[in-house]
N, C-alpha and C positions, 0 to 999 in steps of 0.2 A: 065187223062186216058193215059196209054201208048199203044203201038201198039198191045199188046196181050190182051187188054181189062182188065188189072189188075190196081188197083188203088194204088199208092204209098203214102208215108207219106209226109205231107207237113213239112216245116222247123219249123212252130209253133207247130205242133203236137210232133215232135221230142224234141223241147225244153221243152214242158210240161212233156213229159215222163222222160227226164233227171232230170228236177226239182223234180219231185215226187220221183224218185229214190234217190236223194241227200237228201231229207228230211227224208226218211225212213232210210237211212244209218246213218244220224246224230242222229236220235232217238235211233237206235239199238247200236251205238257205246259204250255208257256207260255200257250197259248190256254185251256187248261182251267183253270189257276190264275187267269188274268184273269177268266174267266167266273164262277168260284166267289166271287171277291172282289166283283164287281159284284152278284152275287145276294145276298151276305150284307149288303152296305151297303144295297141297295134294301130288303131285309127289315127292317133297322134303321129306315130311314126311314119305312116303312109303319107300323111299330110306334109310333114317335114321333107320327106323323100321327094314328093312331087314338086314341092316348092323350090328345092334345091335344083332340080333338073330345069325348072322354069327360070330360075336366075342364071343358070349356065347358058340356056338359049338366048336370054337377054344380053349376056356378055358377048356372045358369038355375034349377035346382030349389031352391037354397038361398035365392035372393033376396038383397036388400040389408039387410034388417032382420028381427029376430025377437026373441022373448023369451028372455033369458038365464036362468041358474039361480036368479037373485034375482027373476025375474018382471019385470025392467025391459027396455025396448026397446034392443036392442043391434045395432050395425052388424055386418054379415057379409060376408066376402070369401072367395075361393078362391085359395090360393097354389100355384104349381107351382115347386118348388125343385130346381135341378140340382146334382149332385155330379159334377164333371168328372173327378176322380181316380178315383172308383169306377165311372165309366161308368153312373151311374144317375140317376134323378129320382124325386121324391116329391111327391104332392099332399096339401095340408092345407086343411081347413076352419077359418077363423078366426072367432070371435065375441068382440066387444069387451065382455068380462065387467065390466070396471070403468068403462066409459063415457068413457075419456079420449081415444078416437079414434086410439090408437096400439097396434099389436099388442105384447103383452108376453109374457113366459115363462108357458107354461101354458095359453094362450088358444087355441092351435092344435091341432086333432085330425087325426091322420094318416088319410088315406082309402085310398090305395093307392100302391105303390111298384113301379117296373119297372127293369130292368137291360138294358143294350143287348146284343144277340147277341154271342157269343163272337168275340174279335179285332176287334170294331168299336169305334171310340173317337170321342169328341167332338174334332173337329179337321178339317183339310183338307190336301190335298196341297200340296207347295211350288209356287210359281208362280201361285197363285190371285191374280188382279188385279182381280177384280170382286165386288161384294157379292151375297149370296144372291138368286137368282131375279130380282131387279130388274135384274140385270146392269149395274149402274152402276159406272163406273170408280172403283177404289179397293180396296185390300186389306182384307179383314175385320180388324177389331182383335182379335178373340178367337174361340175355338171357338163361344161362345155370346155374343151381343151385347146381351142384354137386361141391365138394371141389376142391381146386387148390394146390396140395402138392408142396413143394419146391424142392424135389428130382427129378432126371431124371427117366423116360422120360418125366415127367409131366412139370417140371420146372415153376411152378406157373401158369399153365394153367389149366382150368377146366377138370377134368378127371374122369374116371370111372376105378376101379380095380376089376377084376373078379377073383373068386376062381375056383377051380376045378368043382364045381357044377353049374357054370354060374351065381352065385349070386353076387350082388354088395357088395363089402366090404367098399365102400365109402358112404353108406347110400343111402336113397331114394333122388330123385331129378327130376327136369324137364328140358326138352329142348324145347325152343320156337323158331318157325319159322315164318317168315313174309315176305309179299310183299305187299306194298301199304296199303289197309285197310283190309287185309286178314291175319289171324293168325291161325296156328295149333300149337299143342303141343304134346310132348310125355313125358309120366310119367313112371319112373321105380322105383319099390319097392326093398327093400334088397333082397327078394327071387328071384329077376330077372324077375318079372311080368312087361310087357310092355303095356301101354294103350295109344292110340292115340285119340285126341279130336280137336274140332274146336271151335273157339270163335265166338259166335253169336251176340255180342255186349253187352251181359250181363252175360252169362254163358258159360262154357266149355261143349260142347255137344260131347259124345263118338261117335266115328266112327266105 
C-alpha cells in the first residue's frame, strides 16, 4: 500500500502481464503477416488495373492516325511494356514517322511509368494450376502471358498494344502478382475487358 491508500502492481504481476501479451502477439503475428501481404498485393493489383484503364483512355484519345512531323498521315498506337526484373511497366505513344508500318527506334514517346509496391513482384505462388480469372485448367506459362515483340519499344519484353478503341491487339493474356503465399492476377481480353482475381489455393476468385 502506498501513502494514498492505492495498491500498486508487484514485479511478479507485471511479469505475468508482459508474458501474456507476448504470447498473444506471437499467436497473432502469422495472421497479421498474412493480412499485410494480402493488402500489399491487392494494392498492387488495383494500381495495375487503374493504369491499364489509363492507358486505354490514352489510346482512345490518340486515335489510329495523325499527322507526323513531316506533315504526312502516320499510323499511331499505344504500347504498354513490362519490365519483370525491375517490377515496373511503361506506356509509350508510337507514331509511324517513316510510314513503313513497323515501329522503329526513336518513334515511341514515353508517357508514364509505374513501379509495383514494395516487396510485390510479377509472378505467382507455387501450385497455381489454372489460368488467370478464367480459371481454365493449365498452369500459366509466365508471370505475364502477353507476347514479347522484338521491335521497339517492346524489345523482347512482354507488351500490350492498344488500338484507337482501347482494344488489345496482342491478344488476351494475364498479369500475375505475388508476395509470399499471396497471388492476384489480372486478365485482359482482346476487346479490352479487364478482370481481377485472387488465388485461394485451388481456384481464381473474381474480386
